[in-house]
Backbone as CSV, one residue per row, in Angstrom:
resi,resn,N_x,N_y,N_z,CA_x,CA_y,CA_z,C_x,C_y,C_z
1,LEU,-31.563,-20.803,3.681,-30.889,-20.006,4.688,-29.430,-20.460,4.837
2,GLY,-29.227,-21.777,4.846,-27.871,-22.318,4.957,-27.001,-21.870,3.797
3,LEU,-27.578,-21.829,2.605,-26.838,-21.399,1.420,-26.465,-19.920,1.531
4,LEU,-27.399,-19.114,2.034,-27.119,-17.695,2.207,-25.985,-17.476,3.208
5,VAL,-26.023,-18.196,4.317,-24.972,-18.079,5.323,-23.639,-18.532,4.737
6,ALA,-23.651,-19.638,4.006,-22.415,-20.178,3.430,-21.817,-19.224,2.399
7,ASN,-22.684,-18.478,1.717,-22.205,-17.584,0.652,-22.351,-16.115,1.037
8,TRP,-22.376,-15.811,2.336,-22.621,-14.453,2.797,-21.630,-13.444,2.222
9,GLU,-20.350,-13.779,2.226,-19.339,-12.844,1.739,-19.588,-12.502,0.273
10,LYS,-19.869,-13.518,-0.511,-20.120,-13.315,-1.933,-21.392,-12.486,-2.138
11,GLU,-22.439,-12.804,-1.366,-23.710,-12.087,-1.486,-23.558,-10.636,-1.046
12,SER,-22.817,-10.399,0.029,-22.647,-9.021,0.497,-21.858,-8.203,-0.514
13,GLU,-20.890,-8.831,-1.195,-20.162,-8.137,-2.252,-21.102,-7.772,-3.390
14,THR,-22.030,-8.670,-3.706,-23.003,-8.408,-4.758,-23.902,-7.239,-4.365
15,LEU,-24.358,-7.228,-3.119,-25.254,-6.169,-2.647,-24.560,-4.822,-2.558
16,THR,-23.354,-4.786,-2.020,-22.663,-3.516,-1.829,-21.863,-3.111,-3.059
17,GLY,-21.523,-4.060,-3.895,-20.717,-3.762,-5.071,-19.250,-3.580,-4.761
18,VAL,-18.851,-3.851,-3.541,-17.457,-3.662,-3.133,-16.853,-5.023,-2.809
19,THR,-15.821,-5.376,-3.537,-15.132,-6.631,-3.260,-14.021,-6.378,-2.250
20,ALA,-13.497,-7.444,-1.730,-12.388,-7.316,-0.771,-11.189,-6.638,-1.441
21,LYS,-10.941,-6.955,-2.702,-9.816,-6.335,-3.410,-10.052,-4.843,-3.615
22,GLN,-11.299,-4.474,-3.936,-11.606,-3.058,-4.111,-11.415,-2.293,-2.802
23,LYS,-11.855,-2.887,-1.703,-11.698,-2.240,-0.402,-10.218,-2.112,-0.059
24,LEU,-9.460,-3.174,-0.319,-8.027,-3.151,-0.044,-7.343,-2.064,-0.883
25,LEU,-7.694,-1.993,-2.154,-7.110,-0.980,-3.039,-7.515,0.425,-2.583
26,SER,-8.750,0.574,-2.137,-9.209,1.860,-1.616,-8.406,2.254,-0.373
27,ASP,-8.176,1.287,0.513,-7.373,1.548,1.715,-5.943,1.934,1.351
28,ILE,-5.391,1.239,0.359,-4.026,1.544,-0.094,-3.972,2.969,-0.636
29,ASN,-4.941,3.335,-1.477,-4.952,4.681,-2.051,-5.122,5.752,-0.977
30,LYS,-5.950,5.472,0.018,-6.144,6.419,1.116,-4.830,6.622,1.872
31,LYS,-4.142,5.514,2.184,-2.861,5.625,2.884,-1.812,6.317,2.013
32,ALA,-1.853,6.061,0.711,-0.912,6.718,-0.201,-1.169,8.220,-0.216
33,ASN,-2.433,8.614,-0.245,-2.757,10.044,-0.214,-2.239,10.687,1.065
34,GLU,-2.456,10.008,2.180,-1.978,10.530,3.465,-0.449,10.607,3.482
35,GLY,0.195,9.569,2.945,1.653,9.516,2.955,2.302,10.540,2.040
36,ALA,1.669,10.825,0.914,2.264,11.740,-0.069,1.924,13.195,0.215
37,SER,0.880,13.445,0.950,0.389,14.822,1.102,1.428,15.770,1.697
38,GLU,2.167,15.334,2.690,3.153,16.214,3.321,4.268,16.599,2.343
39,ASP,4.785,15.601,1.612,5.854,15.881,0.653,5.353,16.734,-0.512
40,ILE,4.150,16.454,-0.972,3.595,17.235,-2.087,3.339,18.677,-1.637
41,ALA,2.859,18.842,-0.423,2.656,20.197,0.100,3.992,20.944,0.177
42,ARG,5.032,20.252,0.640,6.367,20.865,0.722,6.867,21.246,-0.669
43,LEU,6.649,20.378,-1.637,7.032,20.666,-3.029,6.317,21.921,-3.521
44,ARG,5.027,22.013,-3.259,4.253,23.183,-3.719,4.712,24.466,-3.052
45,VAL,5.013,24.395,-1.774,5.499,25.592,-1.066,6.820,26.047,-1.676
46,LEU,7.726,25.104,-1.875,9.046,25.469,-2.414,8.956,25.984,-3.849
47,THR,8.211,25.294,-4.698,8.107,25.751,-6.090,7.349,27.074,-6.167
48,GLY,6.364,27.234,-5.306,5.651,28.520,-5.269,6.568,29.645,-4.845
49,THR,7.412,29.387,-3.868,8.361,30.386,-3.402,9.374,30.711,-4.491
50,VAL,9.877,29.679,-5.163,10.858,29.867,-6.234,10.299,30.752,-7.344
51,GLN,9.047,30.583,-7.662,8.473,31.289,-8.814,7.713,32.568,-8.446
52,ASP,7.704,32.926,-7.184,6.987,34.132,-6.745,7.875,35.361,-6.931
53,ASN,7.625,36.117,-7.968,8.444,37.295,-8.290,8.290,38.429,-7.291
54,SER,7.300,38.362,-6.417,7.129,39.424,-5.420,8.085,39.255,-4.234
55,LEU,8.718,38.079,-4.148,9.670,37.821,-3.062,11.062,38.284,-3.461
56,SER,11.914,38.494,-2.470,13.288,38.900,-2.766,14.017,37.765,-3.469
57,ILE,14.981,38.099,-4.261,15.769,37.111,-5.001,16.520,36.195,-4.047
58,ASP,16.928,36.715,-2.897,17.633,35.887,-1.909,16.729,34.783,-1.366
59,LYS,15.490,35.137,-1.050,14.536,34.130,-0.570,14.262,33.099,-1.655
60,ARG,14.140,33.564,-2.870,13.859,32.645,-3.973,15.050,31.721,-4.224
61,ARG,16.259,32.244,-4.131,17.459,31.417,-4.321,17.602,30.388,-3.204
62,LYS,17.276,30.798,-1.990,17.300,29.855,-0.869,16.294,28.720,-1.134
63,ALA,15.123,29.068,-1.659,14.109,28.057,-1.994,14.599,27.144,-3.118
64,VAL,15.361,27.680,-4.071,15.944,26.865,-5.152,16.876,25.822,-4.551
65,THR,17.739,26.249,-3.640,18.679,25.326,-2.985,17.919,24.229,-2.234
66,MET,16.907,24.640,-1.491,16.124,23.668,-0.727,15.396,22.702,-1.679
67,LEU,14.868,23.223,-2.756,14.159,22.392,-3.741,15.104,21.348,-4.345
68,LYS,16.286,21.775,-4.713,17.272,20.849,-5.280,17.731,19.809,-4.264
69,ASP,17.847,20.232,-3.000,18.270,19.306,-1.946,17.183,18.282,-1.617
70,GLU,15.946,18.743,-1.536,14.865,17.858,-1.123,14.327,16.980,-2.250
71,PHE,14.421,17.457,-3.478,13.879,16.705,-4.617,14.914,16.647,-5.745
72,PRO,16.058,16.033,-5.477,17.163,16.080,-6.439,16.886,15.366,-7.761
73,THR,16.094,14.326,-7.733,15.856,13.562,-8.959,15.315,14.442,-10.083
74,TYR,14.492,15.396,-9.733,13.842,16.204,-10.761,14.393,17.620,-10.901
75,PHE,15.094,18.115,-9.899,15.473,19.522,-9.930,16.975,19.784,-9.872
76,LYS,17.799,18.800,-9.511,19.224,19.092,-9.314,19.931,19.494,-10.604
77,ASN,19.466,19.000,-11.747,20.139,19.322,-13.006,19.576,20.563,-13.698
78,LEU,18.565,21.180,-13.091,18.015,22.409,-13.676,18.812,23.604,-13.171
79,SER,19.017,24.549,-14.049,19.762,25.742,-13.648,18.896,26.607,-12.740
80,GLU,19.580,27.440,-11.982,18.866,28.374,-11.113,17.987,29.293,-11.956
81,GLU,18.501,29.690,-13.093,17.747,30.567,-14.001,16.451,29.908,-14.466
82,LYS,16.538,28.649,-14.849,15.347,27.910,-15.296,14.335,27.809,-14.158
83,LEU,14.810,27.507,-12.955,13.905,27.376,-11.814,13.262,28.720,-11.452
84,LEU,14.046,29.779,-11.500,13.528,31.089,-11.108,12.614,31.716,-12.161
85,HIS,12.921,31.490,-13.432,12.199,32.217,-14.484,11.577,31.326,-15.555
86,GLY,11.868,30.017,-15.528,11.370,29.140,-16.583,10.104,28.393,-16.192
87,ASP,9.623,27.640,-17.151,8.427,26.817,-16.917,8.884,25.457,-16.365
88,ILE,8.543,25.180,-15.126,8.927,23.907,-14.504,7.693,23.043,-14.202
89,THR,6.626,23.297,-14.940,5.378,22.558,-14.744,5.592,21.057,-14.912
90,LYS,6.342,20.687,-15.930,6.599,19.264,-16.200,7.317,18.609,-15.014
91,GLU,8.310,19.283,-14.471,9.070,18.746,-13.346,8.205,18.654,-12.080
92,ILE,7.363,19.655,-11.870,6.477,19.639,-10.704,5.502,18.466,-10.807
93,LYS,4.935,18.295,-11.995,3.984,17.195,-12.206,4.675,15.840,-12.031
94,ALA,5.853,15.693,-12.602,6.582,14.422,-12.490,6.955,14.131,-11.037
95,THR,7.374,15.152,-10.322,7.742,14.966,-8.920,6.518,14.615,-8.086
96,THR,5.410,15.288,-8.330,4.164,14.990,-7.620,3.753,13.540,-7.860
97,ASN,3.792,13.113,-9.108,3.444,11.719,-9.436,4.399,10.732,-8.779
98,ALA,5.668,11.049,-8.793,6.656,10.157,-8.177,6.445,10.060,-6.668
99,LEU,6.140,11.178,-6.028,5.892,11.164,-4.584,4.669,10.320,-4.259
100,TYR,3.636,10.432,-5.090,2.439,9.624,-4.862,2.739,8.136,-5.079
101,GLN,3.467,7.807,-6.137,3.793,6.407,-6.422,4.652,5.810,-5.295
102,LYS,5.570,6.600,-4.770,6.397,6.142,-3.655,5.526,5.860,-2.440
103,ALA,4.616,6.778,-2.141,3.720,6.598,-1.000,2.804,5.394,-1.215
104,LYS,2.379,5.185,-2.444,1.519,4.032,-2.744,2.290,2.735,-2.563
105,ALA,3.523,2.704,-3.029,4.354,1.501,-2.856,4.566,1.218,-1.366
106,GLN,4.764,2.271,-0.575,4.935,2.086,0.862,3.642,1.583,1.509
107,ALA,2.497,2.076,1.033,1.207,1.630,1.564,0.960,0.165,1.222
108,VAL,1.322,-0.232,0.006,1.183,-1.638,-0.391,2.076,-2.507,0.477
109,GLN,3.298,-2.059,0.692,4.236,-2.823,1.513,3.713,-2.949,2.945
110,GLU,3.132,-1.887,3.463,2.572,-1.917,4.813,1.398,-2.904,4.894
111,GLN,0.534,-2.884,3.875,-0.599,-3.815,3.844,-0.103,-5.258,3.737
112,LEU,0.921,-5.459,2.928,1.489,-6.799,2.779,2.076,-7.281,4.101
113,LYS,2.758,-6.407,4.795,3.323,-6.744,6.109,2.207,-7.156,7.068
114,GLU,1.118,-6.400,7.093,-0.015,-6.718,7.965,-0.656,-8.046,7.580
115,SER,-0.744,-8.312,6.294,-1.323,-9.564,5.820,-0.455,-10.755,6.225
116,ILE,0.841,-10.595,6.101,1.755,-11.674,6.494,1.701,-11.890,8.002
117,LYS,1.594,-10.797,8.762,1.459,-10.923,10.209,0.175,-11.688,10.554
118,ALA,-0.921,-11.378,9.864,-2.187,-12.082,10.092,-2.053,-13.561,9.727
119,GLU,-1.319,-13.833,8.650,-1.089,-15.230,8.249,-0.328,-15.983,9.333
120,LEU,0.724,-15.376,9.841,1.520,-16.034,10.877,0.696,-16.247,12.149
121,ASN,-0.124,-15.262,12.505,-1.005,-15.424,13.667,-2.013,-16.541,13.436
122,LEU,-2.539,-16.618,12.243,-3.494,-17.672,11.901,-2.834,-19.050,11.992
123,LEU,-1.636,-19.162,11.465,-0.921,-20.438,11.539,-0.628,-20.814,12.991
124,GLN,-0.322,-19.814,13.810,-0.074,-20.075,15.227,-1.347,-20.577,15.907
125,LYS,-2.481,-19.941,15.623,-3.759,-20.382,16.199,-4.077,-21.805,15.770
126,PHE,-3.844,-22.087,14.491,-4.084,-23.429,13.972,-3.232,-24.444,14.718
127,LYS,-1.968,-24.123,14.874,-1.044,-25.022,15.576,-1.487,-25.237,17.025
128,GLU,-1.874,-24.157,17.686,-2.318,-24.263,19.080,-3.578,-25.119,19.203
129,ASN,-4.535,-24.896,18.294,-5.758,-25.710,18.324,-5.464,-27.175,18.043
130,LYS,-4.537,-27.400,17.119,-4.175,-28.777,16.801,-3.538,-29.442,18.022
131,GLU,-2.662,-28.709,18.701,-2.021,-29.247,19.908,-3.054,-29.533,20.992
132,LYS,-4.047,-28.667,21.140,-5.106,-28.895,22.121,-5.873,-30.169,21.794
133,LEU,-6.155,-30.348,20.502,-6.880,-31.551,20.101,-6.042,-32.803,20.350
134,GLU,-4.752,-32.697,20.119,-3.880,-33.850,20.340,-3.798,-34.218,21.823
135,LYS,-3.983,-33.247,22.701,-3.899,-33.483,24.135,-5.226,-33.977,24.727
136,LYS,-6.248,-34.047,23.900,-7.550,-34.511,24.405,-7.394,-35.888,25.048
137,ASP,-8.352,-36.187,25.828,-8.379,-37.461,26.540,-8.007,-38.611,25.594
138,LYS,-7.123,-39.457,26.026,-6.662,-40.580,25.203,-7.805,-41.524,24.846
139,ASP,-8.885,-41.495,25.628,-10.031,-42.346,25.347,-10.922,-41.776,24.237
140,PHE,-10.593,-40.580,23.818,-11.385,-39.947,22.777,-11.353,-40.832,21.533
141,LEU,-12.477,-41.091,20.952,-12.530,-41.993,19.805,-11.725,-41.425,18.640
142,ASP,-10.960,-42.316,18.000,-10.088,-41.873,16.916,-10.857,-41.186,15.788
143,ASN,-12.014,-41.713,15.439,-12.746,-41.104,14.324,-13.285,-39.720,14.695
144,ILE,-13.666,-39.500,15.956,-14.125,-38.182,16.389,-12.935,-37.232,16.428
145,LYS,-11.790,-37.749,16.914,-10.587,-36.932,16.953,-10.175,-36.522,15.533
146,GLU,-10.238,-37.462,14.606,-9.893,-37.175,13.208,-10.853,-36.134,12.634
147,SER,-12.122,-36.263,12.967,-13.116,-35.297,12.514,-12.809,-33.907,13.077
148,ALA,-12.415,-33.840,14.324,-12.067,-32.566,14.945,-10.854,-31.943,14.262
149,PHE,-9.855,-32.768,13.891,-8.687,-32.271,13.158,-9.121,-31.669,11.827
150,LYS,-10.011,-32.367,11.123,-10.469,-31.881,9.818,-11.266,-30.588,9.959
151,ASP,-12.094,-30.506,10.996,-12.837,-29.270,11.239,-11.873,-28.114,11.503
152,ASN,-10.852,-28.365,12.294,-9.842,-27.359,12.590,-9.166,-26.889,11.297
153,GLU,-8.792,-27.831,10.447,-8.153,-27.486,9.177,-9.095,-26.690,8.295
154,ARG,-10.359,-27.084,8.226,-11.338,-26.418,7.371,-11.583,-24.978,7.846
155,ILE,-11.652,-24.797,9.156,-11.884,-23.465,9.713,-10.762,-22.508,9.310
156,TYR,-9.536,-22.954,9.452,-8.402,-22.073,9.182,-8.017,-22.028,7.705
157,ALA,-8.383,-23.042,6.945,-8.002,-23.081,5.531,-8.625,-21.930,4.756
158,LYS,-9.902,-21.637,5.000,-10.566,-20.568,4.261,-9.887,-19.233,4.526
159,GLU,-9.628,-18.931,5.786,-8.987,-17.665,6.132,-7.568,-17.605,5.570
160,TYR,-6.874,-18.732,5.614,-5.514,-18.806,5.084,-5.513,-18.540,3.574
161,ILE,-6.454,-19.141,2.875,-6.553,-18.938,1.418,-6.835,-17.476,1.105
162,GLU,-7.729,-16.836,1.871,-8.034,-15.423,1.656,-6.797,-14.560,1.897
163,LEU,-6.026,-14.882,2.924,-4.800,-14.125,3.186,-3.798,-14.293,2.042
164,LYS,-3.690,-15.493,1.526,-2.768,-15.729,0.408,-3.217,-14.962,-0.838
165,LYS,-4.534,-14.918,-1.086,-5.053,-14.141,-2.220,-4.730,-12.662,-2.023
166,GLN,-4.915,-12.180,-0.795,-4.630,-10.791,-0.485,-3.151,-10.488,-0.712
167,GLN,-2.288,-11.384,-0.258,-0.849,-11.170,-0.428,-0.465,-11.173,-1.901
168,ASP,-1.056,-12.066,-2.682,-0.794,-12.102,-4.113,-1.203,-10.783,-4.761
169,PHE,-2.376,-10.295,-4.411,-2.862,-9.021,-4.929,-1.920,-7.887,-4.526
170,LEU,-1.497,-7.875,-3.268,-0.608,-6.823,-2.781,0.750,-6.876,-3.473
171,LEU,1.258,-8.065,-3.713,2.526,-8.181,-4.437,2.396,-7.634,-5.849
172,LYS,1.280,-7.936,-6.496,1.044,-7.409,-7.849,0.956,-5.888,-7.813
173,GLN,0.285,-5.326,-6.784,0.192,-3.880,-6.644,1.564,-3.271,-6.391
174,SER,2.376,-3.952,-5.595,3.715,-3.469,-5.297,4.562,-3.418,-6.568
175,ILE,4.488,-4.460,-7.354,5.236,-4.499,-8.615,4.730,-3.413,-9.550
176,LYS,3.405,-3.236,-9.624,2.821,-2.203,-10.477,3.268,-0.823,-10.017
177,SER,3.249,-0.567,-8.710,3.682,0.722,-8.180,5.143,0.978,-8.520
178,PHE,5.965,-0.067,-8.371,7.382,0.071,-8.708,7.548,0.391,-10.183
179,GLU,6.834,-0.359,-11.048,6.933,-0.130,-12.489,6.420,1.257,-12.858
180,ASP,5.324,1.698,-12.247,4.794,3.035,-12.513,5.795,4.101,-12.105
181,GLY,6.425,3.917,-10.949,7.420,4.875,-10.492,8.624,4.923,-11.407
182,GLU,9.083,3.775,-11.850,10.218,3.720,-12.776,9.852,4.391,-14.093
183,LEU,8.616,4.172,-14.554,8.161,4.766,-15.797,8.133,6.291,-15.655
184,LEU,7.647,6.787,-14.543,7.590,8.230,-14.316,8.980,8.845,-14.314
185,ILE,9.927,8.181,-13.675,11.282,8.705,-13.620,11.889,8.729,-15.023
186,SER,11.705,7.652,-15.786,12.301,7.603,-17.129,11.614,8.575,-18.073
187,GLU,10.319,8.838,-17.912,9.617,9.776,-18.769,10.063,11.212,-18.543
188,SER,10.450,11.517,-17.324,10.804,12.887,-16.992,12.237,13.235,-17.415
189,LYS,13.026,12.238,-17.729,14.436,12.510,-18.100,14.550,12.901,-19.541
């Protein structure tokens, strides 16, 4: 029973098949989807308007201007003629991917910020507990006091190590998101 309790996190990952990193990545992807959805919807509305031949040319031209203003990286160098009558599938796909990668990078950064905040809070709790132990009755036996210090360190060390692992993972995801975004931009040019 003691072994099961000591290894509960590992055992629960085995039972559910979901590791902390998988859950974190799932949360990041969910936030990225939420973050990108508004911009992607706006892109679809504008490109749909631009290419809808049933609309007046004035409305379509206004949509071209808005498209170039809102998404200049992919559309500012395209002619109005190409946007109105050409195939812009490649540009739409590249812009959609870039918007998602941007949202993913922002989600990773947000998770990293939260992880660092948790780390700082943990360090503060550790410091406060250590100060409380130091203020204990002066008659407190040194070996018991030393044992209490070690228990305090052991309690917070595990959580601290997990936070550092999480931050390392998030930094790697951030770098990957940045590299993916750069790759998408260079591929579309």
